[in-house]
Backbone as a ProteinNet text record, in pm:
[ID]
protein_1_A
[PRIMARY]
XXXXXXXXXXXXXXXXXXXXXXXXXXXXXXXXXXXXXXXXXXXXXXXXXXXXXXXXXXXXXXXXXXXXXXXXXXXXXXXXXXXXXXXXXXXXXXXXXXXXXXXXX
[TERTIARY]
8214.6	8219.5	8284.1	8371.2	8438.8	8341.8	8316.6	8225.1	8305.6	8334.8	8408.3	8309.5	8344.5	8260.7	8315.6	8226.6	8266.5	8246.7	8350	8344.2	8335	8239.5	8213.2	8312.9	8357.1	8433.4	8345.7	8352.3	8280.6	8380.1	8333.8	8421.8	8375.2	8467.7	8443.3	8546.4	8505.8	8602.4	8702.7	8830.3	8935.7	8973.1	8901.5	8933.9	8848	8905.4	8832	8819.2	8698.9	8670.9	8621.4	8665.6	8629.2	8575.5	8482.2	8430.4	8521.9	8536.3	8618.3	8559.1	8614.2	8572.7	8695.7	8694.6	8803.3	8740.3	8799	8745.5	8835.9	8771.6	8846.1	8815.1	8852	8827.4	8678.4	8636.9	8496.3	8403.3	8451.7	8372.4	8323.1	8392.5	8356.8	8393.1	8304.6	8329.3	8295.2	8383.1	8356.3	8370.6	8265.7	8271.1	8325.8	8412.1	8476.3	8478.6	8487.1	8511.9	8655	8731.4	8872.4	8903.6	8988.5	9041.5	9140.6	9124.4	9213.4	9335.4	9451.9	9577.9	9669.8	9685	9762.9	9911.6	9956.8	10097.8	10128.6	10027.2	10046.9	10107.6	10191	10251	10174.5	10084.9	10014.4	9865.9	9787.2	9648	9644.3	9574.2	9565.7	9419.4	9395.3	9262.3	9271.8	9159.5	9155.4	9194.7	9270.3	9316.8	9200.6	9095.8	8984.7	8907.9	8899.2	8832.5	8911.4	9043.6	9126.4	9119.9	9114.9	9099.1	8963.4	8859.1	8724	8716.7	8795.4	8790.4	8891.9	8960.6	9047	9194.7	9238.4	9382.2	9446.7	9562.4	9633.3	9736.4	9703.9	9794.3	9916.1	9908.8	10021.5	10128.8	10090.5	10185.4	10180.3	10224.3	10218	10321.8	10300.3	10397.7	10523.2	10505.1	10616	10561	10647.3	10604.2	10670.9	10610.1	10670.7	10673.5	10767.1	10768.9	10725.6	10629.7	10577.3	10548.6	10551.2	10525	10376	10316	10176	10171.4	10055.5	10046.8	10087.7	10075.8	10113.5	10259.6	10335.2	10475.5	10499.5	10618.2	10654.2	10584.1	10530.7	10467.3	10516.9	10511.1	10537.1	10403.2	10375.1	10246	10266.6	10182.1	10194	10133.2	10190.1	10130.8	10079.5	9950.6	9889	9842	9821.5	9776	9627.2	9548	9404.4	9383.6	9289	9265.2	9237	9161.8	9142.6	9099.7	9122.1	9085.6	9033.3	8925.3	8866.2	8836.8	8877.3	8854.2	8861.8	8772	8771.8	8773.5	8698.4	8684.6	8797.7	8894.2	9006.9	9005	9025.4	9034.5	9175.1	9236.9	9371	9366.1	9410.8	9417.3	9545.7	9542.1	9658.3	9717.1	9633.9	9667.8	9725.4	9846.3	9904.9	9837.7	9801.3	9734	9798.4	9822.4	9874.6	9759.4	9779	9678.6	9710.5	9630.7	9654.4	9524.7	9494	9374	9414.5	9373.5	9404.1	9321.1	9373.1	9293.1	9169.1	9062.2	8937.8	8959.3	8905	8911.2	8774.4	8754.8	8629.8	8657.2	8579.9	8594.4	8492.1
6832.6	6977.7	7027.9	7123.9	7184	7279	7253.2	7339.4	7432.3	7548.6	7648.4	7739.3	7776.9	7871.7	8011.9	8104.1	8241.8	8321	8392.9	8474.7	8620.8	8688.6	8828	8921.9	9019.4	9131.1	9254.3	9339.7	9466.8	9573.9	9669.6	9776.9	9908.4	9980.5	10113.8	10206	10277.8	10357.6	10264.2	10284.8	10198.8	10086.3	10072.5	9972.3	9848.1	9731.7	9605.7	9553.4	9506	9454.8	9311	9224.6	9084	9043.7	8949.3	8897.6	8788.3	8782.5	8680.5	8651.1	8549.8	8516	8470.5	8501.2	8457.3	8390.7	8278.2	8202.2	8212.8	8215.6	8229	8118.5	8144.3	8049.2	8038.7	7927.6	7904.5	7916.2	7876.3	7875.8	8014.4	8119.4	8254.1	8270.9	8333.2	8360.8	8506.8	8574.8	8713	8722.6	8775.5	8802	8942.2	8957.2	9085.8	9115.1	9241.6	9285	9337.1	9287.7	9323.2	9396.8	9495.3	9562.6	9467.6	9442.4	9352.3	9430.1	9389.6	9453	9344.2	9338.2	9230	9238.1	9351.8	9365.5	9343.6	9312.3	9297.1	9161.5	9160.8	9036.2	8977.6	9056.3	9014.2	9046.5	8974.6	9009.2	9093	9204.8	9295.7	9305.2	9284.5	9301.7	9392.9	9458.7	9549.9	9477.1	9544.1	9488	9442.9	9525.8	9490.6	9368.1	9349	9230.7	9105	9110.5	8994.9	8966	9070.3	9049.4	8987	9030.6	8977.1	8826.4	8776.4	8632.9	8553.3	8621.9	8551.2	8553.4	8630.8	8641.4	8732.2	8692.7	8768	8859.5	8988.6	9084.4	9114.7	9080.4	9103	8995.2	8881.4	8771.5	8730.2	8819.6	8786.8	8680.8	8614.8	8517.4	8589.7	8712.1	8799.5	8940.1	9034.6	9170.2	9209.5	9305.7	9359.1	9510	9568.5	9713.8	9736.2	9826.2	9851.5	9999.4	10041.6	10181.2	10200.5	10296.4	10331.5	10477.7	10525.7	10667.6	10760.3	10712.9	10792.8	10775.6	10695.1	10670.8	10524.5	10496.2	10359	10319.7	10198.2	10145.1	10002.9	9960.6	9822.1	9759.8	9644.8	9580.3	9432.7	9378.6	9236.8	9148.4	9031.1	8927	8819.4	8790.8	8688.5	8573.6	8459.9	8342.9	8322.1	8339.1	8311.5	8161.4	8101.4	7958.5	7919.3	8003	7980.2	8109.1	8111.7	8225.5	8169.8	8227.5	8179.1	8295.6	8279.8	8383.1	8319.5	8361	8313.8	8161.4	8096.5	7952.2	7872.2	7940.2	7872.4	7895.8	7789.7	7801.8	7759.3	7841.5	7812.4	7811	7702.4	7692.6	7757.5	7807.7	7871.4	7979.5	8074.8	8176.8	8301.7	8344.9	8466.5	8592.3	8682	8806.5	8922.4	9031.5	9152.8	9223.7	9257.6	9329.8	9478.2	9550.9	9694.8	9763.2	9871.7	9946.8	10070.6	10073.7	10189.4	10307.8	10427.9	10546.8	10552	10608.9	10623	10715	10675.1	10758.9	10758.5	10849.6	10856.2	10822.7	10729	10693.5	10767.2
6720.4	6718.8	6847.4	6835.4	6950	7020.7	7148.6	7223.9	7312.7	7260.7	7336.7	7406.7	7527.9	7600.3	7574.6	7552.6	7527.8	7656.2	7697.1	7818	7777.7	7837.2	7802.9	7871	7796.1	7848.8	7837.4	7937.2	7931.1	7890.9	7816.9	7774.1	7834.1	7896.1	7950	7886.3	7784.1	7708.7	7643.3	7670.9	7616.3	7711.5	7822.3	7922.8	7905.4	7937.1	7935.7	8077.6	8111.8	8245.8	8231.2	8323.3	8321.5	8458.9	8462.4	8588.8	8641.1	8773.1	8837.5	8974.6	9040.9	9177.7	9254.1	9382.5	9470.5	9591.4	9632.2	9744.3	9864.5	9981.1	10104.3	10202.5	10326	10433.6	10461.1	10518.5	10553.8	10433.1	10315.9	10192.5	10150.5	10191.4	10147.8	10000.8	9925.5	9784.4	9758.4	9690	9650.2	9499	9435.9	9292.9	9274.2	9175.2	9150.3	9001	8968.8	8831.6	8828.9	8732.8	8724.8	8595.8	8605.4	8488	8422.7	8295.4	8223.2	8176.6	8224	8187.3	8133.8	8002.8	7941.8	7974.5	8024.9	8059.2	8206.3	8285	8429.1	8463.3	8564.6	8613.1	8730.7	8790.6	8910.6	8900.6	8978.7	9001.1	9128.3	9124.1	9237.6	9281.7	9410.6	9468.4	9589.5	9620.6	9735.6	9863.9	9945.1	10072.1	10159.5	10171.2	10259.7	10209.2	10079	10024.9	10063	10050.9	10086.9	10236.2	10317.5	10461.3	10491.6	10421	10441.9	10416.3	10321.4	10292.3	10374.9	10466.7	10560.8	10530.9	10432.6	10405.1	10509.3	10558.3	10661.6	10596.6	10587.1	10525.2	10611.9	10740	10830.5	10814	10753.4	10731.2	10584.2	10493.7	10351.2	10314.1	10201.2	10153.5	10105.5	10057.8	10019.3	9999.5	9969.2	9935.9	9804.8	9738.4	9616.4	9624.1	9552.3	9532.8	9389.5	9373.6	9239.3	9221.6	9099.3	9067.3	9040.7	9109.2	9089	9043.8	9002.7	8966.3	9081.6	9206.6	9322.7	9363.5	9291.8	9325.4	9361.1	9413	9451.4	9580.4	9582.9	9702.8	9726.5	9852.4	9888.3	9921.4	9860.3	9880.2	9913.3	10002.9	10036.7	9928	9912.9	9828.9	9922.5	9913.4	9997.9	9908.6	9969.4	9894.6	9921.6	9816.8	9826.7	9806.5	9879.6	9861.8	9716.7	9644.7	9501.1	9432.5	9301.7	9218	9086.4	9034.7	8911.1	8817.9	8691.8	8591.9	8452.8	8364.4	8225.7	8215.9	8304.9	8298.5	8359.7	8420.3	8482.8	8633.3	8709	8854.5	8895.5	8980.7	9029.3	9181.6	9241.6	9387.4	9437.5	9561.9	9625.8	9535	9500.6	9401.5	9467.7	9427.3	9485.2	9429.8	9520.9	9483.4	9558.6	9488.3	9551.1	9620.8	9747.1	9825.8	9821.7	9746.9	9735.1	9696.1	9759.4	9728.3	9649	9523.9	9439.4	9484.4	9468.7	9500.5	9413.9	9465.4	9390	9271	9157.8	9038.6	8973.5	8881.7	8808.9	8663	8608.3	8467.3	8386.4
[MASK]
+++++++++++++++++++++++++++++++++++++++++++++++++++++++++++++++++++++++++++++++++++++++++++++++++++++++++

């Protein structure tokens, strides 16, 4: 029998949220809830969270320009030691460091 694990998604209105974890230096782990966007090319986490786990935003692996509701922004891409979501763990995972403006759902 195939033993598949089922991962829960939370629904907030028309939005889907998934649990994930990101690992940093000195065995730091931060659990996060992420908005699931099937059309996204990148994973985006708050800048301060990435700094807390030891990512250096001043020396990103690269930067990207992307369109946000507030207009075009340039954001750093940093490499997290690992990222885990939906049963998959990826080492040396690139993440966009950007803090979205606060909104109310």
